N, C-alpha and C positions, 0 to 999 in steps of 0.2 A: 184754561183749557190746555194750554201747552205746558206740559211738565218737563222740566229740564234735569230733573234728577235722574241719575243713571239707574239702570235696572238692577235689581238685587242680584248678587253674585251667585246666589244659591240656584238660580235657573240656568246658569251658563255652565254647560258640561265641560267645556274644554279648560276652563280656569281652574278647576278642581283636579289635582292629581293626588291619588292616594300615596301615602308615604311608602317609599320602597322598603322592601323587606330586606333584613340583613343578609339573607342568602343571595339575593339579586345583586346586592353590593359586593359581596365576596365573589361572585361569579364573574362581575364586571371587571374587578380589580384583577382577578386570575387571568381573564382574557386579555387585558393589557399587558401584564407581565409576559404572557406567553407570546403575544405579538412582538414585543420588544426584544425577548430572547431569540425568537426566530429571525427577526431582522438583524440582530447582531451576529448570529451564527452565519446567516447568509452573506453578510458583509465580510466576515472573515474568510469564508470560503471563496468569495469572488476575488478578494485582495490576494489571498494566498495562490489561487489559480493564475491569476494575472501574473504575479511574481514568477511563478514556475514557468509558465508559458513564454513570457515575454522577457525574462531575466536571461542575460547573456551568460556564456561559459566564462571560466576563469581567463582573463585577458593575458595573463602572463605566460600561460602555456602555448598558445599559438601565435604570439605576437611577432616572432622572427622565423620566417620560414626557412632561413639559411642556417639557423642555429644546429648544433650538434644534436643528433637524435640518438636515443639509447634504445637498444633492441634486447628484450628479455629472452635470454637463451636458456634459461632454467628449465622450461617446459620442454624444449628440444633434448637437452642433455638427459633430463629425467626420463623421458620416453625412450632415448637410446639405451640407457642403463637398464630400463625395464625390459626391452627386447633382448639385450644381452643375457640378462638373467633367466628370462623365460627360454631362450634357446639353450643356455647352458643346463638348466634343470632338466629339460626334456631330452637334451642330448644324453645327459647322465642317465636317465632312466632308460632310453633305448639302448644304450651301451649295457646296462645291467640285464636287460631282457635278452639281448644278443648273447651275452656270456652264460645265462642260465640255459638258454636253448642249446648252446654248444656244449655245455656240461651235461644236459640230459642226452643229447645225440651221442656223446662220447661214452656215456654209462650204458646206453641202451645197445650200442654197437660192441662194446667191450669184449672181453675173452670168450 
């Protein structure tokens, strides 16, 4: 009466898995690769951002506050030269216009 033999496997629905299709395997592999790639890119961005934010400036540039400081005067000199050139150019134009007006006045008033 008591039968100790196990039930046939054909009746158990959970024990039978259909063979996965090649497309499903390809999709699973592609998904794993994409997750790995995105994780690696995220890690690189995190490390790079941390280095940029937390990284210090060049230690040799500001280590001695009493060290001699250099001041770049090229911009000031260039601006001064540009202003001088501007004034000279337009001063010459004004002088030329004044001479032409004087010549016209002299010729119109003439003999």
